[in-house]
C-alpha positions in Angstrom: 21.2 -79.4 33.6 20.4 -81.1 30.4 17.0 -82.9 30.2 17.1 -86.4 29.9 15.1 -88.1 27.0 12.5 -90.6 27.8 11.6 -93.5 25.0 10.0 -95.5 27.2 7.7 -96.1 30.0 8.0 -99.2 32.3 4.8 -99.8 34.9 6.0 -102.3 37.5 3.8 -104.8 38.4 2.5 -103.2 41.8 2.1 -99.6 39.9 0.2 -101.9 37.4 -2.1 -103.4 39.9 -3.0 -100.2 41.6 -4.0 -98.8 38.1 -5.9 -102.0 37.1 -8.0 -102.1 40.4 -9.0 -98.5 40.6 -10.0 -99.1 36.6 -12.0 -102.2 38.0 -13.9 -99.7 40.4 -14.1 -96.8 39.1 -17.1 -94.3 37.9 -16.7 -95.1 33.9 -18.6 -91.9 33.6 -15.9 -89.5 35.7 -11.8 -89.3 35.2 -9.9 -90.7 38.2 -6.2 -91.1 38.6 -3.0 -90.3 40.6 0.4 -89.8 41.2 3.4 -91.7 39.5 6.6 -92.4 41.5 9.8 -94.3 40.2 13.2 -93.7 38.9 14.8 -92.0 35.5 17.5 -94.2 34.2 19.0 -93.1 30.9 16.3 -93.2 28.4 13.8 -95.5 30.7 11.6 -94.0 33.3 10.4 -97.1 35.5 7.2 -96.0 37.5 7.7 -98.5 41.0 4.2 -96.9 42.7 1.0 -95.6 41.0 -1.4 -93.5 43.4 -5.3 -93.3 43.6 -7.3 -90.5 43.5 -7.8 -89.8 47.3 -10.7 -89.4 49.2 -10.7 -85.4 48.5 -10.1 -85.8 44.7 -12.1 -83.8 42.1 -13.5 -85.9 39.1 -16.0 -84.9 36.7 -16.4 -86.4 33.0 -13.6 -84.3 31.5 -11.4 -83.2 34.6 -9.4 -84.8 37.6 -7.4 -83.4 40.1 -5.6 -85.5 42.8 -6.1 -85.2 46.5 -2.8 -83.8 47.0 -2.4 -85.0 50.8 -3.5 -88.4 49.6 -0.5 -88.4 47.1 2.0 -86.4 49.4 1.6 -89.3 51.9 2.5 -91.8 49.1 5.0 -90.0 48.0 6.9 -89.8 51.4 6.0 -93.8 51.6 7.4 -94.7 48.1 10.8 -92.5 49.1 11.4 -94.2 52.3 10.7 -97.7 50.6 12.7 -97.2 47.5 13.8 -93.6 47.1 11.4 -93.1 44.3 10.1 -89.4 43.7 7.2 -88.2 41.6 7.7 -88.2 38.1 4.5 -87.9 36.3 0.8 -88.7 36.8 -1.9 -91.3 35.5 -5.5 -90.5 34.6 -8.6 -91.4 32.5 -10.3 -90.1 29.5 -13.7 -91.7 29.8 -15.2 -90.1 27.2 -12.2 -89.7 24.6 -8.9 -91.4 23.3 -6.1 -91.7 25.6 -4.3 -88.9 24.3 -3.3 -85.5 26.2 -5.9 -82.9 26.1 -5.6 -79.4 25.9 -5.9 -78.7 29.7 -3.4 -81.8 30.4 -0.8 -80.0 28.0 -1.5 -76.7 29.9 -0.8 -78.6 33.5 2.4 -80.7 32.1 3.9 -77.4 30.8 3.2 -75.6 34.0 4.8 -78.3 36.4 7.7 -78.4 34.2 8.0 -74.8 34.2 8.0 -74.4 37.8 11.7 -74.4 39.4 10.7 -75.4 42.9 9.4 -78.8 41.3 12.6 -79.1 38.8 11.2 -81.3 36.9 13.5 -82.1 33.7 10.6 -84.5 31.8 6.9 -85.4 32.8 5.3 -88.7 32.5 1.3 -88.9 31.9 -0.3 -92.6 31.4 -3.6 -92.1 30.0 -6.2 -94.6 30.0 -9.5 -94.3 27.5 -12.6 -96.5 26.7 -12.0 -99.0 23.7 -15.4 -100.3 23.6 -16.0 -102.3 26.9 -12.1 -102.1 27.8 -9.8 -99.6 28.5 -6.6 -98.7 26.4 -3.5 -97.2 28.3 -0.7 -95.0 26.6 2.1 -93.3 27.6 3.5 -89.9 26.8 6.5 -87.7 28.0 6.5 -83.9 28.3 9.9 -82.0 27.8 11.1 -79.0 26.1 7.2 -78.0 25.4 6.8 -81.0 23.3 4.6 -84.2 24.3 5.4 -87.3 22.7 4.1 -91.1 22.7 6.3 -93.5 24.2 6.7 -97.0 24.1 4.9 -98.5 27.4 6.2 -101.7 28.9 5.0 -103.8 31.9 1.8 -105.0 30.3 3.2 -108.7 29.8 1.1 -110.3 32.2 -1.8 -108.0 31.6 -3.7 -107.0 28.1 -3.0 -103.4 27.0 -7.1 -103.3 26.9 -9.2 -104.2 30.2 
């Protein structure tokens, strides 16, 4: 199957609310994040649901690993609700820009190359510091390339919190 290109990511208000709520309460010295669930239609990915780290997540200043059982429960609920599927992940970079790190890139490529997961593209939403606020960016990974893409759905929120 030919990979479908992604030129934009749309964050539904519910997904954005989960992310901003997590950012308001998170320890700003450690990475946090969660899964992204939604749909890929034409060249746009719509993120309907965003996860939180979960109680068993691993969070350090330079590394984040979500709680897999927590993420699976959210994925099951989202699929039952509106057939949303796993399309990517979001996380923070508390000490650097919101750009995929070499560790991020290796993880995305590993996920894309796993035939059981059958990803055609993988979406990353990365949040980094901008003074006292957060700056949010969206990325697509496919064909061994990571590209920043347009991020929509922030009209009622500032791109910086």
